C-alpha positions in Angstrom: 29.8 -4.6 -26.9 26.3 -6.0 -26.3 26.0 -9.7 -25.7 22.6 -11.2 -26.5 20.7 -13.8 -24.6 19.0 -15.4 -27.6 18.0 -18.8 -26.1 16.1 -18.6 -22.9 14.5 -21.6 -21.1 10.8 -21.0 -20.7 10.5 -22.4 -17.2 11.5 -21.1 -13.8 14.5 -22.6 -12.2 13.0 -24.8 -9.4 16.1 -24.4 -7.2 15.6 -20.6 -7.2 11.9 -21.0 -6.4 12.7 -23.5 -3.5 15.3 -21.1 -2.0 13.0 -18.2 -2.0 10.1 -20.2 -0.7 12.1 -20.9 2.5 11.8 -17.2 3.3 9.3 -16.6 6.1 7.8 -13.3 4.8 6.8 -11.8 1.5 10.2 -11.4 -0.2 11.3 -8.4 -2.3 13.4 -9.7 -5.2 15.7 -8.2 -7.9 15.9 -10.5 -10.9 19.0 -9.6 -12.9 18.7 -10.4 -16.6 15.0 -11.1 -16.1 14.3 -11.5 -19.9 10.5 -12.0 -20.3 9.7 -12.5 -16.6 9.3 -16.3 -16.6 11.1 -16.7 -13.2 9.5 -13.7 -11.6 6.0 -14.8 -12.6 6.5 -18.1 -10.8 7.9 -16.4 -7.7 4.9 -14.0 -7.6 2.5 -16.9 -8.0 4.1 -19.3 -5.6 5.7 -17.0 -3.0 3.7 -13.8 -3.3 7.0 -12.0 -4.0 7.5 -8.4 -5.0 9.8 -8.6 -8.0 11.9 -6.0 -9.8 14.0 -6.7 -12.8 17.0 -5.6 -14.8 17.0 -6.3 -18.5 18.7 -4.7 -21.6 16.0 -5.7 -24.1 13.2 -3.2 -23.9 10.6 -5.6 -25.6 11.4 -8.4 -23.1 11.3 -5.9 -20.2 7.7 -5.0 -21.3 6.8 -8.6 -21.2 8.2 -9.0 -17.7 6.1 -6.0 -16.6 3.1 -7.8 -18.0 3.8 -10.8 -15.8 3.6 -8.7 -12.7 7.0 -7.2 -12.1 6.8 -4.0 -10.1 9.4 -2.3 -12.3 12.2 -3.2 -14.8 15.3 -1.2 -15.3 16.6 -1.1 -18.9 20.3 -1.6 -18.4 23.2 -3.1 -20.5 25.2 -4.9 -17.9 28.3 -4.6 -20.1 28.3 -0.8 -19.7 29.3 1.0 -16.5 26.7 0.5 -13.8 25.0 3.0 -11.4 26.8 2.2 -8.1 23.6 2.1 -6.2 23.5 0.5 -2.7 19.8 0.9 -1.9 19.8 -2.2 0.3 16.2 -2.9 -0.7 16.1 -6.6 -1.6 15.8 -9.8 0.3 17.0 -11.8 -2.7 19.1 -10.9 -5.8 18.9 -13.5 -8.6 21.5 -14.0 -11.3 19.9 -16.7 -13.4 21.9 -17.7 -16.5 23.3 -14.2 -17.0 26.9 -13.9 -15.7 28.4 -16.2 -18.3 27.3 -13.8 -21.0 29.1 -10.8 -19.4 32.5 -9.2 -20.0 33.1 -8.5 -16.3 30.9 -10.8 -14.3 32.7 -10.3 -11.0 32.3 -6.5 -11.2 28.6 -6.8 -12.0 28.0 -9.3 -9.3 29.8 -7.1 -6.7 28.0 -3.9 -7.7 24.5 -5.2 -7.9 24.8 -7.4 -4.7 25.2 -4.1 -2.8 21.5 -3.5 -3.5 20.6 -6.3 -1.1 19.7 -5.9 2.6 22.5 -6.8 5.0 20.9 -10.2 5.4 20.1 -10.7 1.7 20.7 -13.9 -0.1 22.3 -13.9 -3.6 21.3 -16.7 -5.9 23.5 -17.5 -8.9 23.0 -20.2 -11.5 25.8 -21.0 -14.0 26.3 -23.7 -16.6 28.8 -26.4 -15.5 31.5 -26.9 -18.1 32.7 -29.9 -16.1 29.5 -31.9 -16.6 30.3 -35.5 -17.3 29.2 -35.5 -20.9 31.4 -32.4 -21.6 34.4 -34.1 -19.9 34.0 -37.1 -22.2 33.5 -34.9 -25.3 36.6 -32.9 -24.4 38.6 -36.1 -23.8 37.9 -36.9 -27.4 39.1 -33.5 -28.6 35.7 -32.0 -29.2 34.6 -28.4 -28.3 31.6 -27.6 -30.5 29.6 -24.5 -29.8 25.8 -24.7 -30.0 22.8 -22.4 -30.0 22.0 -23.2 -26.4 23.2 -25.2 -23.4 26.6 -25.4 -21.7 28.5 -24.5 -24.9 26.1 -21.8 -26.0 28.0 -19.8 -28.6 27.1 -16.5 -26.7 28.9 -17.6 -23.5 32.0 -15.5 -22.8 33.0 -17.4 -19.7 33.1 -21.0 -18.6 33.0 -22.2 -15.0 33.5 -25.3 -12.9 32.1 -25.6 -9.4 35.5 -24.4 -8.0 35.7 -21.3 -10.2 32.1 -20.4 -9.5 32.8 -20.3 -5.8 36.0 -18.2 -6.5 33.9 -15.8 -8.6 31.4 -15.2 -5.8 34.1 -14.9 -3.2 36.0 -12.4 -5.4 32.8 -10.3 -5.5 32.6 -10.1 -1.7 30.2 -12.9 -1.2 30.3 -16.0 1.1 28.8 -19.2 -0.4 26.5 -20.9 2.0 24.9 -23.6 -0.2 25.7 -25.3 -3.5 23.2 -27.4 -5.4 23.1 -29.1 -8.8 20.4 -28.8 -11.4 20.1 -31.7 -13.8 17.2 -30.6 -16.1 15.0 -33.6 -15.2 12.2 -32.6 -17.7 14.4 -33.9 -20.5 14.6 -37.5 -19.1 12.1 -40.4 -18.8 10.2 -40.3 -15.4 11.8 -43.6 -14.1 15.4 -42.3 -14.0 14.6 -38.8 -12.8 15.0 -39.5 -9.1 18.4 -41.2 -9.4 19.6 -38.3 -11.6 18.3 -35.8 -9.1 20.3 -37.5 -6.3 23.5 -37.7 -8.5 23.2 -34.0 -9.4 22.7 -32.9 -5.8 25.4 -35.3 -4.4 28.1 -34.7 -7.0 27.1 -31.4 -8.8 30.5 -30.8 -10.2 30.2 -34.0 -12.2 26.5 -34.7 -12.8 24.8 -31.3 -12.9 24.4 -29.3 -16.1 24.0 -26.2 -14.0 25.1 -25.3 -10.5 23.1 -23.0 -8.3 25.0 -21.2 -5.5 23.4 -19.4 -2.6 25.5 -16.7 -1.0 25.4 -13.9 1.6 27.3 -10.7 1.8 30.7 -11.2 3.6 29.9 -8.1 5.7 26.8 -9.8 7.0 
């Protein structure tokens, strides 16, 4: 079974960029589910990163290569993975991909082994417990859409607690949790209050939660 990723945001997740920018040297990054390379392009531009990708769609992989990716593996993450432990990467990024997979914990565990012992794993997942969803569910609504938290291609739904459990089950230790609100959708004068709410209470006010983790063996 192949699960598509039909709706992709055409901007780089700023929380990913901020986490990578804290690195003191030129980072080597693996972008899992890189699609057309939007995130990697920004990391190359702003951090001077060396970026590899994993993507199942060959046409999108070609676009990612065109943005400056060093190489892109064509891989269907719902098929058995090559159990590589090359320990090459400073960061491994799972941006909006795990919720589309049949076995997200297994994929997370297998690919995380490609990181250096001190590598950081960055994961973003939609937050099913976002306040608007809670209110909608309270009224008995659960309507799938073409994009967003209830994207009809999502196979799994996560709260902050179950996100942490997913990463721990994959052999990772969560060291930071942050909330992404999607501020570009709101008028400028309420962006800062929303940013603070999303970062202070991500389980309630963030549409997406970003987790930073390290290998438990580190």
